[in-house]
C-alpha positions as CSV (number, residue, x, y, z in Angstrom):
1,M,-13.7,-13.2,-5.5
2,E,-16.2,-14.9,-3.1
3,A,-14.8,-15.8,0.3
4,K,-14.8,-19.4,1.3
5,F,-14.3,-20.6,4.9
6,K,-14.1,-23.8,6.8
7,P,-17.2,-24.6,8.9
8,T,-15.1,-24.2,12.1
9,D,-13.9,-20.7,11.1
10,D,-17.1,-18.7,12.0
11,V,-15.1,-16.1,14.0
12,L,-12.5,-15.7,11.2
13,Q,-15.3,-15.3,8.7
14,Q,-16.9,-12.5,10.8
15,L,-13.6,-10.7,11.2
16,V,-12.8,-10.9,7.4
17,T,-16.3,-9.7,6.6
18,E,-16.0,-6.8,9.0
19,R,-12.7,-5.9,7.6
20,R,-14.1,-5.8,4.0
21,A,-16.7,-3.3,5.2
22,E,-14.0,-1.2,6.8
23,V,-12.0,-1.1,3.6
24,Q,-15.1,-0.1,1.6
25,R,-15.7,2.8,4.1
26,L,-12.1,3.9,3.7
27,Q,-12.5,3.9,-0.1
28,K,-15.7,6.0,0.0
29,A,-14.0,8.6,2.3
30,Q,-11.0,8.7,0.0
31,A,-13.2,9.0,-3.2
32,D,-15.4,11.7,-1.6
33,Q,-12.4,13.7,-0.6
34,L,-10.9,13.7,-4.1
35,K,-14.3,14.5,-5.6
36,D,-14.7,17.5,-3.2
37,L,-11.2,18.8,-4.0
38,E,-11.8,18.5,-7.7
39,T,-15.1,20.4,-7.5
40,R,-13.8,23.2,-5.3
41,G,-10.6,23.4,-7.3
42,Q,-12.4,23.8,-10.6
43,A,-14.6,26.4,-9.1
44,R,-11.6,28.4,-7.9
45,I,-10.0,28.1,-11.4
46,A,-13.1,29.4,-13.1
47,A,-13.3,32.3,-10.6
48,L,-9.6,33.1,-11.2
49,K,-10.0,33.2,-15.0
50,K,-12.7,35.8,-14.6
51,T,-10.2,38.2,-12.9
52,L,-7.3,37.6,-15.3
53,P,-6.6,39.5,-18.5
54,K,-7.8,37.7,-21.6
55,D,-4.3,37.1,-22.9
56,I,-3.3,35.3,-19.7
57,V,-6.5,33.2,-19.9
58,A,-5.5,32.3,-23.4
59,V,-2.1,31.1,-22.3
60,L,-3.6,29.0,-19.6
61,Q,-5.9,27.3,-22.1
62,S,-3.1,26.7,-24.5
63,L,-1.2,25.0,-21.7
64,D,-3.9,22.3,-21.4
65,K,-2.4,20.6,-24.5
66,T,1.1,20.5,-22.9
67,H,-0.3,18.7,-19.9
68,D,-1.7,16.0,-22.2
69,E,1.7,15.8,-24.0
70,A,3.4,15.5,-20.6
71,S,1.2,12.5,-19.7
72,A,2.3,10.7,-23.0
73,A,6.0,11.5,-22.4
74,T,5.8,10.3,-18.8
75,K,4.2,7.0,-19.9
76,A,7.1,6.3,-22.3
77,H,9.6,7.2,-19.6
78,V,7.9,5.0,-16.9
79,D,7.6,2.1,-19.3
80,R,11.4,2.1,-19.9
81,V,12.1,2.4,-16.2
82,K,9.6,-0.3,-15.3
83,A,11.1,-2.7,-17.8
84,K,14.6,-2.1,-16.3
85,L,13.4,-2.6,-12.7
86,A,11.2,-5.6,-13.5
87,A,14.3,-7.4,-14.9
88,S,16.4,-6.6,-11.9
89,V,16.8,-8.7,-8.7
90,A,17.3,-7.9,-5.0
91,S,20.9,-7.6,-3.7
92,P,22.1,-10.6,-1.7
93,E,21.8,-8.7,1.6
94,N,18.1,-8.1,1.0
95,E,17.2,-11.7,0.2
96,T,14.3,-13.1,2.2
97,A,14.3,-16.8,1.2
98,A,15.7,-17.9,4.6
99,H,13.6,-18.0,7.8
100,P,14.0,-14.6,9.5
101,G,14.8,-16.3,12.8
102,L,17.8,-18.3,11.5
103,A,21.3,-17.5,12.8
104,G,24.1,-19.7,11.7
105,G,21.7,-22.2,10.4
106,H,19.8,-22.5,13.7
107,L,16.5,-21.1,14.7
108,V,17.0,-18.4,17.3
109,A,14.8,-17.6,20.3
110,P,12.6,-20.7,20.3
111,S,9.5,-20.5,22.6
112,S,6.5,-22.5,23.7
113,L,4.4,-20.7,21.1
114,G,7.1,-20.1,18.4
115,W,6.8,-19.0,14.8
116,F,3.6,-18.7,12.7
117,T,2.8,-18.1,9.1
118,P,-0.5,-16.7,7.9
119,Y,-3.6,-18.8,8.3
120,Y,-5.7,-16.7,5.9
121,G,-5.2,-13.7,3.6
122,T,-7.1,-11.1,1.6
123,Y,-5.6,-8.8,-1.0
124,H,-8.0,-6.0,-1.8
125,G,-8.2,-2.5,-3.1
126,S,-9.7,0.7,-1.9
127,D,-12.3,0.5,-4.7
128,G,-13.9,-2.5,-3.1
129,S,-12.2,-5.1,-5.3
130,V,-10.9,-8.4,-3.9
131,Y,-8.0,-9.6,-6.0
132,W,-7.2,-12.7,-4.0
133,Q,-8.2,-14.3,-0.8
134,G,-7.9,-17.8,0.8
135,Y,-6.1,-20.0,3.2
136,N,-2.4,-20.4,3.5
137,P,-1.4,-17.4,1.4
138,G,1.9,-17.7,-0.5
139,N,3.7,-15.1,-2.6
140,I,1.4,-12.3,-3.8
141,N,1.8,-10.3,-7.0
142,L,0.8,-6.8,-5.9
143,G,0.8,-3.4,-7.6
144,D,-0.6,0.1,-7.0
145,W,-0.3,3.2,-9.3
146,A,-1.9,6.6,-9.9
147,S,-1.6,9.2,-12.6
148,G,-2.5,12.9,-12.6
149,A,-4.1,15.2,-15.2
150,G,-4.3,18.8,-16.1
151,S,-2.5,21.6,-14.3
152,G,-3.0,20.3,-10.8
153,I,-3.8,23.9,-9.6
154,F,-6.0,24.0,-6.5
155,G,-5.8,20.2,-6.1
156,T,-7.4,19.4,-9.5
157,G,-6.5,16.5,-11.7
158,A,-5.5,14.2,-8.8
159,G,-5.5,10.4,-8.8
160,S,-5.1,8.3,-5.8
161,F,-5.4,4.6,-4.8
162,T,-4.7,2.3,-1.9
163,V,-4.3,-1.5,-1.8
164,F,-4.2,-3.6,1.3
165,M,-2.7,-7.1,1.9
166,D,-4.2,-8.5,5.1
167,W,-2.7,-11.6,6.7
168,W,-4.6,-13.4,9.5
169,F,-2.7,-15.4,12.1
170,T,-4.3,-17.6,14.8
171,Y,-3.0,-19.6,17.7
172,I,-4.0,-20.8,21.2
173,A,-2.8,-18.6,24.1
174,P,-2.0,-21.0,26.9
175,Q,-2.5,-18.6,29.8
176,N,-3.6,-15.1,30.8
177,R,-0.8,-12.7,30.2
178,N,0.8,-10.2,27.8
179,Y,2.0,-11.7,24.5
180,G,4.6,-10.1,22.3
181,H,4.5,-10.5,18.5
182,T,7.6,-9.8,16.4
183,I,6.4,-9.4,12.8
184,W,8.6,-9.9,9.7
185,V,7.2,-9.0,6.3
186,P,9.3,-9.7,3.1
187,Y,9.2,-7.1,0.3
188,H,10.6,-7.6,-3.2
189,G,9.6,-4.8,-5.7
190,F,10.3,-1.3,-6.8
191,Y,8.9,2.2,-6.9
192,I,8.6,4.9,-9.5
193,L,7.8,8.6,-8.8
194,Y,7.7,11.4,-11.3
195,A,6.3,15.0,-11.2
196,D,7.6,18.0,-13.1
197,D,6.1,21.1,-11.5
198,G,6.5,24.5,-13.1
199,F,4.9,27.9,-13.6
200,W,1.1,27.9,-13.6
201,T,1.1,24.3,-12.4
202,S,0.9,22.3,-9.2
203,K,2.1,18.8,-9.9
204,E,3.0,16.2,-7.3
205,A,3.7,12.5,-6.8
206,H,3.5,10.6,-3.5
207,A,3.9,7.0,-2.5
208,R,3.7,5.5,1.0
209,M,3.9,2.0,2.5
210,D,2.8,1.1,6.1
211,L,2.6,-2.0,8.3
212,S,-0.1,-2.4,10.9
213,A,-1.2,-5.1,13.4
214,V,-4.3,-5.6,15.5
215,G,-5.2,-8.5,17.8
216,Y,-8.6,-10.0,18.4
217,Q,-9.9,-12.2,21.2
218,Y,-13.6,-11.6,22.1
219,N,-13.0,-8.0,20.9
220,Y,-10.5,-6.0,19.0
221,K,-7.4,-4.8,20.7
222,A,-5.4,-1.6,20.1
223,T,-3.8,-1.2,16.7
224,G,-0.1,-0.7,16.2
225,S,1.5,0.7,13.0
226,T,4.8,1.7,11.5
227,N,5.8,3.4,8.3
228,V,8.2,1.6,6.0
229,F,8.4,4.0,3.1
230,D,7.2,7.6,2.4
231,M,8.3,9.8,-0.5
232,D,6.6,12.9,-1.8
233,S,7.6,15.9,-3.9
234,Q,6.3,18.4,-6.5
235,N,9.5,18.0,-8.5
236,I,10.7,14.4,-8.5
237,D,12.1,11.8,-10.8
238,V,13.1,8.8,-8.7
239,N,13.0,5.1,-9.0
240,D,14.6,2.2,-7.2
241,R,14.2,-1.3,-5.8
242,F,12.5,-1.9,-2.4
243,D,13.6,-5.2,-0.9
244,G,14.2,-7.1,2.3
245,W,12.5,-7.8,5.6
246,R,10.5,-5.0,7.3
247,T,9.9,-5.6,11.0
248,M,7.5,-4.4,13.7
249,Y,6.6,-5.3,17.3
250,Y,3.1,-5.7,18.7
251,S,2.0,-6.5,22.2
252,D,-1.4,-8.0,23.3
253,L,-3.0,-8.9,26.6
254,L,-4.8,-12.2,26.1
255,G,-6.6,-14.9,28.0
256,G,-6.1,-18.6,27.7
257,D,-8.1,-19.2,24.5
258,R,-7.8,-18.9,20.7
259,A,-6.4,-15.5,19.6
260,Y,-6.2,-13.8,16.2
261,L,-3.8,-11.3,14.7
262,R,-4.2,-9.3,11.6
263,V,-1.1,-7.9,9.9
264,T,-1.7,-5.5,7.1
265,A,0.7,-4.1,4.5
266,S,-0.9,-1.0,2.9
267,F,0.3,0.7,-0.3
268,Y,-0.8,4.3,-1.1
269,V,-0.1,6.3,-4.2
270,Y,-1.1,9.8,-5.3
271,A,-0.4,11.9,-8.4
272,R,-1.6,15.3,-9.3
273,G,-1.2,17.1,-12.7
274,G,-0.6,15.9,-16.2
275,G,2.5,13.8,-16.5
276,S,2.7,13.0,-12.7
277,T,2.7,9.4,-11.7
278,A,3.4,7.2,-8.7
279,Q,3.8,3.5,-8.7
280,L,4.5,0.7,-6.2
281,N,5.2,-2.5,-8.1
282,F,5.6,-5.9,-6.4
283,S,4.4,-7.8,-9.4
284,D,6.2,-7.3,-12.8
285,G,9.2,-9.6,-13.3
286,N,9.9,-12.9,-11.7
287,A,11.8,-11.4,-8.8
288,N,9.0,-9.0,-7.6
289,Y,6.3,-10.1,-5.2
290,M,5.2,-9.8,-1.6
291,G,6.5,-12.8,0.3
292,V,5.1,-14.8,3.1
293,P,5.4,-13.0,6.5
294,W,6.4,-14.7,9.8
295,V,5.2,-13.8,13.3
296,Y,7.2,-14.9,16.4
297,V,4.9,-15.0,19.5
298,D,6.5,-15.0,23.0
Protein backbone atom coordinates (compact mmCIF):
# COMPACT_ATOMS: atom_id res chain seq x y z
CA MET A 1 0.00 0.00 0.00
CA GLU A 2 1.59 3.25 -1.15
CA ALA A 3 1.87 6.00 1.45
CA LYS A 4 0.09 9.29 0.75
CA PHE A 5 0.78 12.45 2.70
CA LYS A 6 -0.46 16.00 2.80
CA PRO A 7 1.95 18.54 1.22
CA THR A 8 2.54 20.10 4.66
CA ASP A 9 3.56 16.78 6.25
CA ASP A 10 7.11 16.49 4.91
CA VAL A 11 8.52 15.77 8.39
CA LEU A 12 5.93 13.07 9.05
CA GLN A 13 6.60 11.53 5.65
CA GLN A 14 10.30 11.34 6.46
CA LEU A 15 9.59 9.74 9.84
CA VAL A 16 7.23 7.13 8.38
CA THR A 17 9.70 6.30 5.59
CA GLU A 18 12.54 5.87 8.08
CA ARG A 19 10.33 3.67 10.23
CA ARG A 20 9.53 1.42 7.26
CA ALA A 21 13.25 0.95 6.63
CA GLU A 22 13.76 0.12 10.32
CA VAL A 23 11.04 -2.55 10.26
CA GLN A 24 12.56 -4.08 7.13
CA ARG A 25 15.94 -4.28 8.87
CA LEU A 26 14.31 -5.99 11.83
CA GLN A 27 12.67 -8.47 9.47
CA LYS A 28 15.95 -9.32 7.77
CA ALA A 29 17.68 -9.88 11.10
CA GLN A 30 14.83 -12.12 12.28
CA ALA A 31 14.77 -14.11 9.03
CA ASP A 32 18.55 -14.50 8.98
CA GLN A 33 18.53 -15.76 12.57
CA LEU A 34 15.88 -18.41 11.85
CA LYS A 35 17.69 -19.50 8.70
CA ASP A 36 20.98 -19.82 10.59
CA LEU A 37 19.32 -21.84 13.37
CA GLU A 38 17.71 -24.16 10.83
CA THR A 39 20.98 -24.72 8.94
CA ARG A 40 23.02 -25.41 12.07
CA GLY A 41 20.25 -27.53 13.58
CA GLN A 42 19.92 -29.76 10.51
CA ALA A 43 23.70 -30.21 10.46
CA ARG A 44 23.67 -31.29 14.12
CA ILE A 45 20.81 -33.75 13.46
CA ALA A 46 22.73 -35.26 10.52
CA ALA A 47 25.85 -35.59 12.66
CA LEU A 48 23.86 -37.17 15.50
CA LYS A 49 22.29 -39.77 13.21
CA LYS A 50 25.75 -40.90 12.15
CA THR A 51 26.57 -41.81 15.76
CA LEU A 52 23.30 -43.57 16.60
CA PRO A 53 22.45 -47.26 16.04
CA LYS A 54 20.52 -47.93 12.84
CA ASP A 55 17.38 -49.02 14.71
CA ILE A 56 17.27 -45.70 16.59
CA VAL A 57 17.74 -43.77 13.33
CA ALA A 58 14.86 -45.75 11.84
CA VAL A 59 12.66 -44.76 14.78
CA LEU A 60 13.53 -41.09 14.32
CA GLN A 61 12.69 -41.28 10.63
CA SER A 62 9.36 -42.96 11.37
CA LEU A 63 8.51 -40.16 13.78
CA ASP A 64 8.58 -37.63 10.93
CA LYS A 65 5.15 -38.86 9.88
CA THR A 66 3.76 -38.29 13.39
CA HIS A 67 4.92 -34.66 13.30
CA ASP A 68 2.90 -34.12 10.11
CA GLU A 69 -0.11 -35.80 11.71
CA ALA A 70 0.29 -33.58 14.78
CA SER A 71 0.16 -30.49 12.55
CA ALA A 72 -3.16 -31.64 11.05
CA ALA A 73 -4.63 -32.45 14.47
CA THR A 74 -3.54 -29.08 15.85
CA LYS A 75 -5.14 -27.23 12.96
CA ALA A 76 -8.49 -28.91 13.66
CA HIS A 77 -8.17 -28.11 17.38
CA VAL A 78 -7.19 -24.47 16.75
CA ASP A 79 -10.04 -23.99 14.26
CA ARG A 80 -12.55 -25.08 16.91
CA VAL A 81 -11.01 -22.83 19.58
CA LYS A 82 -10.77 -19.88 17.21
CA ALA A 83 -14.41 -20.18 16.20
CA LYS A 84 -15.43 -20.16 19.87
CA LEU A 85 -13.27 -17.17 20.80
CA ALA A 86 -14.20 -15.24 17.65
CA ALA A 87 -17.85 -15.43 18.70
CA SER A 88 -17.14 -14.30 22.26
CA VAL A 89 -17.14 -10.72 23.55
CA ALA A 90 -15.21 -8.78 26.16
CA SER A 91 -16.50 -8.74 29.71
CA PRO A 92 -18.15 -5.44 30.77
CA GLU A 93 -15.18 -4.40 32.93
CA ASN A 94 -12.88 -4.64 29.90
CA GLU A 95 -14.96 -2.51 27.55
CA THR A 96 -13.11 0.41 25.94
CA ALA A 97 -15.94 2.28 24.24
CA ALA A 98 -15.79 5.15 26.75
CA HIS A 99 -13.01 7.75 26.77
CA PRO A 100 -10.26 6.51 29.15
CA GLY A 101 -10.26 9.87 30.98
CA LEU A 102 -13.93 9.79 31.89
CA ALA A 103 -14.87 9.50 35.56
CA GLY A 104 -18.50 9.82 36.51
CA GLY A 105 -19.26 11.10 33.02
CA HIS A 106 -16.74 13.93 33.28
CA LEU A 107 -13.33 14.23 31.65
CA VAL A 108 -10.67 14.08 34.37
CA ALA A 109 -7.37 15.97 34.51
CA PRO A 110 -8.00 18.52 31.75
CA SER A 111 -4.87 20.43 30.70
CA SER A 112 -3.77 23.15 28.29
CA LEU A 113 -2.64 20.45 25.85
CA GLY A 114 -5.20 17.75 26.67
CA TRP A 115 -6.12 14.52 24.89
CA PHE A 116 -5.05 13.42 21.42
CA THR A 117 -5.99 10.63 19.03
CA PRO A 118 -3.64 9.40 16.27
CA TYR A 119 -2.93 11.70 13.35
CA TYR A 120 -1.50 8.94 11.14
CA GLY A 121 -1.05 5.19 11.34
CA THR A 122 0.80 2.27 9.71
CA TYR A 123 0.00 -1.41 10.20
CA HIS A 124 2.90 -3.45 8.82
CA GLY A 125 4.54 -6.83 9.11
CA SER A 126 8.08 -8.01 9.64
CA ASP A 127 8.16 -9.39 6.07
CA GLY A 128 7.99 -5.82 4.72
CA SER A 129 4.25 -5.85 3.97
CA VAL A 130 2.12 -2.78 4.64
CA TYR A 131 -1.42 -3.92 5.37
CA TRP A 132 -2.89 -0.46 6.01
CA GLN A 133 -1.73 3.13 6.43
CA GLY A 134 -3.31 6.55 6.37
CA TYR A 135 -4.62 9.51 8.31
CA ASN A 136 -6.98 9.31 11.29
CA PRO A 137 -6.72 5.54 11.87
CA GLY A 138 -9.80 3.90 13.32
CA ASN A 139 -10.30 0.33 14.54
CA ILE A 140 -7.74 -2.04 13.00
CA ASN A 141 -8.28 -5.74 12.28
CA LEU A 142 -4.94 -7.29 13.17
CA GLY A 143 -3.62 -10.83 13.44
CA ASP A 144 -0.33 -12.69 13.82
CA TRP A 145 0.34 -16.42 13.83
CA ALA A 146 3.13 -18.98 13.41
CA SER A 147 3.31 -22.77 13.03
CA GLY A 148 6.18 -25.19 13.53
CA ALA A 149 7.28 -28.32 11.67
CA GLY A 150 9.29 -31.46 12.25
CA SER A 151 10.77 -32.53 15.58
CA GLY A 152 12.00 -29.11 16.64
CA ILE A 153 15.28 -30.64 17.82
CA PHE A 154 18.23 -28.21 17.84
CA GLY A 155 15.93 -25.32 16.92
CA THR A 156 14.79 -26.77 13.58
CA GLY A 157 11.28 -26.45 12.18
CA ALA A 158 10.64 -23.02 13.72
CA GLY A 159 8.28 -20.35 12.42
CA SER A 160 8.18 -16.77 13.63
CA PHE A 161 6.52 -13.49 12.69
CA THR A 162 6.03 -9.99 14.08
CA VAL A 163 3.51 -7.32 13.17
CA PHE A 164 3.58 -3.68 14.22
CA MET A 165 0.85 -1.10 14.56
CA ASP A 166 2.39 2.39 14.59
CA TRP A 167 0.27 5.36 15.64
CA TRP A 168 1.69 8.85 15.06
CA PHE A 169 0.53 11.76 17.24
CA THR A 170 1.44 15.41 16.74
CA TYR A 171 0.87 18.64 18.67
CA ILE A 172 2.42 22.04 19.32
CA ALA A 173 4.48 22.25 22.53
CA PRO A 174 3.85 25.80 23.83
CA GLN A 175 7.09 26.19 25.82
CA ASN A 176 10.46 24.63 26.63
CA ARG A 177 9.96 21.99 29.32
CA ASN A 178 9.40 18.30 30.04
CA TYR A 179 6.10 16.89 28.79
CA GLY A 180 4.44 13.79 30.16
CA HIS A 181 2.48 11.44 27.90
CA THR A 182 0.03 8.96 29.40
CA ILE A 183 -0.86 6.47 26.69
CA TRP A 184 -3.99 4.29 26.57
CA VAL A 185 -4.27 1.53 23.95
CA PRO A 186 -7.48 -0.56 23.67
CA TYR A 187 -7.18 -4.29 22.95
CA HIS A 188 -10.03 -6.61 21.97
CA GLY A 189 -8.94 -10.06 20.86
CA PHE A 190 -7.64 -13.46 21.93
CA TYR A 191 -4.60 -15.72 21.95
CA ILE A 192 -4.05 -19.41 21.22
CA LEU A 193 -0.89 -21.30 22.19
CA TYR A 194 -0.30 -25.01 21.67
CA ALA A 195 2.80 -27.23 21.86
CA ASP A 196 3.06 -30.90 22.83
CA ASP A 197 6.69 -31.70 23.56
CA GLY A 198 7.80 -35.28 24.12
CA PHE A 199 10.64 -37.78 23.75
CA TRP A 200 12.98 -37.03 20.82
CA THR A 201 11.23 -33.69 20.21
CA SER A 202 11.70 -30.07 21.22
CA LYS A 203 8.41 -28.30 20.59
CA GLU A 204 7.52 -24.83 21.80
CA ALA A 205 4.98 -22.01 21.41
CA HIS A 206 5.57 -18.39 22.37
CA ALA A 207 3.53 -15.19 22.03
CA ARG A 208 4.43 -11.70 23.23
CA MET A 209 2.87 -8.23 22.99
CA ASP A 210 4.64 -4.97 23.80
CA LEU A 211 3.95 -1.24 23.77
CA SER A 212 6.62 1.34 23.01
CA ALA A 213 6.76 5.11 22.56
CA VAL A 214 9.34 7.45 21.08
CA GLY A 215 9.21 11.22 20.66
CA TYR A 216 10.61 13.35 17.85
CA GLN A 217 11.41 17.05 17.62
CA TYR A 218 14.38 17.88 15.38
CA ASN A 219 15.73 14.42 16.33
CA TYR A 220 14.55 11.23 17.96
CA LYS A 221 14.27 11.09 21.74
CA ALA A 222 14.82 8.06 23.96
CA THR A 223 12.45 5.12 23.51
CA GLY A 224 10.24 3.81 26.32
CA SER A 225 8.60 0.38 26.33
CA THR A 226 6.49 -1.95 28.42
CA ASN A 227 5.42 -5.57 28.04
CA VAL A 228 1.67 -6.28 28.15
CA PHE A 229 1.65 -10.05 27.50
CA ASP A 230 4.26 -12.82 27.38
CA MET A 231 3.58 -16.56 27.42
CA ASP A 232 5.99 -19.33 26.44
CA SER A 233 6.22 -23.07 27.07
CA GLN A 234 7.28 -26.37 25.51
CA ASN A 235 4.13 -28.04 26.84
CA ILE A 236 1.19 -25.72 26.53
CA ASP A 237 -2.45 -25.69 25.50
CA VAL A 238 -3.93 -22.34 26.51
CA ASN A 239 -6.31 -19.86 24.96
CA ASP A 240 -8.28 -16.92 26.26
CA ARG A 241 -9.52 -13.44 25.49
CA PHE A 242 -7.25 -10.40 25.82
CA ASP A 243 -9.22 -7.21 26.34
CA GLY A 244 -9.18 -3.79 27.89
CA TRP A 245 -6.99 -0.70 28.09
CA ARG A 246 -3.22 -1.09 28.42
CA THR A 247 -1.40 1.98 29.68
CA MET A 248 2.15 3.33 29.68
CA TYR A 249 3.83 6.64 30.57
CA TYR A 250 6.41 8.47 28.47
CA SER A 251 8.29 11.69 29.27
CA ASP A 252 9.92 14.00 26.72
CA LEU A 253 11.97 17.23 26.88
CA LEU A 254 10.68 19.53 24.15
CA GLY A 255 11.05 23.07 22.88
CA GLY A 256 8.25 25.42 21.88
CA ASP A 257 7.51 23.89 18.47
CA ARG A 258 5.67 21.03 16.75
CA ALA A 259 6.39 17.64 18.29
CA TYR A 260 5.68 14.07 17.21
CA LEU A 261 5.08 10.90 19.20
CA ARG A 262 5.06 7.38 17.79
CA VAL A 263 3.22 4.74 19.79
CA THR A 264 3.79 1.16 18.64
CA ALA A 265 1.93 -2.01 19.57
CA SER A 266 4.04 -5.04 18.55
CA PHE A 267 2.84 -8.63 18.26
CA TYR A 268 5.38 -11.49 18.17
CA VAL A 269 4.67 -15.20 17.70
CA TYR A 270 6.99 -18.20 17.55
CA ALA A 271 6.29 -21.93 17.13
CA ARG A 272 8.74 -24.81 16.83
CA GLY A 273 8.03 -28.44 15.95
CA GLY A 274 5.13 -30.12 14.15
CA GLY A 275 1.76 -29.34 15.72
CA SER A 276 3.04 -26.28 17.59
CA THR A 277 1.24 -23.01 16.95
CA ALA A 278 0.98 -19.51 18.38
CA GLN A 279 -1.69 -17.00 17.45
CA LEU A 280 -2.62 -13.45 18.44
CA ASN A 281 -5.97 -12.60 16.93
CA PHE A 282 -7.52 -9.14 16.95
CA SER A 283 -9.47 -9.65 13.77
CA ASP A 284 -11.84 -12.64 13.59
CA GLY A 285 -15.34 -11.88 14.87
CA ASN A 286 -17.17 -8.58 15.19
CA ALA A 287 -15.89 -7.96 18.73
CA ASN A 288 -12.18 -8.36 17.96
CA TYR A 289 -9.99 -5.46 16.83
CA MET A 290 -7.36 -3.00 17.96
CA GLY A 291 -9.16 0.20 18.93
CA VAL A 292 -8.14 3.85 18.69
CA PRO A 293 -5.57 4.85 21.34
CA TRP A 294 -5.58 8.09 23.32
CA VAL A 295 -2.64 10.12 24.58
CA TYR A 296 -2.94 12.64 27.43
CA VAL A 297 -0.17 15.28 27.30
CA ASP A 298 0.60 17.44 30.34
